[in-house]
N, C-alpha and C positions, 0 to 999 in steps of 0.2 A: 092850339098852344100859345101863350103869351111870354113875353121876354121875363116876366116876373116868375113864370112856371119854372124857369131854369136859371134864375139869379138867385142863389141862397143868401139869406141876409149877411152871413159871415164873409161872403165874398163882394159886399158892399165896403169899398175902404174910402171914406171920406176926406182922409188926410195921408196921400202917400208921403213917405219920408225919403224916397228915392231921389237921387239927384243926376242919375244917368239913364240911359235907355236900359242897360242891362239890369241895372238895379231894379227900375221900374217893371221891366218883365219878370223879374223873379218875385219881387213883392205882389205884384198882380196874380202870378201863377200859384203861390203858395195856398191860398184858400182853395183855390179850384182844384189844386192837385188833392188837397184834404178830401173834398166833397166827391170827386171822381174817382178816386182810388189810383189816379196815374201818378208815376213816381215824378217827383218833383223836377229832378235832373233832366229826365226825358222831356217834361212839358217844356221846359226852359228851352232845351235844345232845339225843338220842333219851332218854337216862335223866334228863336234867332236864326235859325235857317230860313225862316220865311222872311226874317226882315233883310237877309242877304239878298234876297231877289229884288228888294224895293222897299223902302219904309211903308209901313203901314199908318204912318202920320199924314193924315189926308189934307192937313191944313185948318185954318179957322179954330185952331186949339185942340184938335180933336186927333185921336189916335184909336184904332181899332185892330189891335194885333190878334192874329187868329192863327190857327193851324189845325191839322188832322193828327190824330194820335190813335195809335193801334191799341186795342184792350179796353176803351170805354165803350159803354152802350148806348149813351145818349149824348145829347148836346150840353155843355155847360157853359154859364157866361159867369163873367166877373166885371165888376165896375170899379174904378178909381178915379179920384181926383187929387189933383196937385195944385194947390194954392199959389205956388211961385212959378209953375211951370217947369216942364224939362225939355231939354234939346232931345227931341225924339226924330231928327232928320226928317221934319216934316216937309212936305212938298213947298210950302210958302216959307220955311225957314223960320218960322215963329216958334215960340215954346208950346207945348202940347200940356193941357190942363185937364182934359176930360178924357177918360179910355174906357173903352168896352173890350173885354178881353172874351174872345171865342173860341172856344175848342170842341170840334166834333169828332165821331168816329171817323176812321179813314174811310168809309165806304159811303159817306153821306154827302156826296157833292152838291145835290140839288138842295138840300136842307142848308148847307153850309151857306151858299150862294144867297139863298131867300133870307136868311137871317141877316147877313151882311147889308144886304140892299135894305131891310127894316131899319136896322140901325143908322144907315147913312140916311135915309129919308128923315126920322126923327131928328138927328143931329143937323140938318139944314134949317129946322125952325130956331131963330135967333132966341125967341122967348124961352123954348124948353132948354136949350143951353145955358141960358142967363139962370134960370130956376135951379138947374143942377149946380150951378156954380153957387149960389146962394144958400142952398140947403145946409142945415146946420148939422145934421146926423144922418146915419143909415136910415132911420125911419122915415125922415124927409125926404131924402134921395129916392126910396122905394116910392113914396107917395107921389113924387114928381112922375116918377116912370109909368106908375100905375094910372095917372092922368091922362097918359097918351098910349097907353098899352092896348093893342089890337092883336088879333089871332094873325100869325104868320104861317 
């Protein structure tokens, strides 16, 4: 399975309007809730609960909000980009611009960790991050991801 196998085009948000962490989580979760059939309010609650344990803003302009939710049958991924950056309480204190949202079924701990690791590895590549920041559309963002996409 590849990232683009679980990332619907509608869940690629090239221009997030959010200005706060909670707004960003809701905006990122909206298309994922639609495609997964999960209730938006429940999905946002799960993500906020996870954030209370520690920020998923890992630094370097990257956020990987994630959570496990009851009632979905597979992994769902979302992507968002903020041109101005959002205070996501990142480990380095800098604004977050690139987001991957990951939602998995409650019973899929191994897959959850494997996908988090795959996304983290990808985002350590500065040229990959820069291409994501420079892409002009959903299609271009998908093409950037596809260029690095490998089975996980």
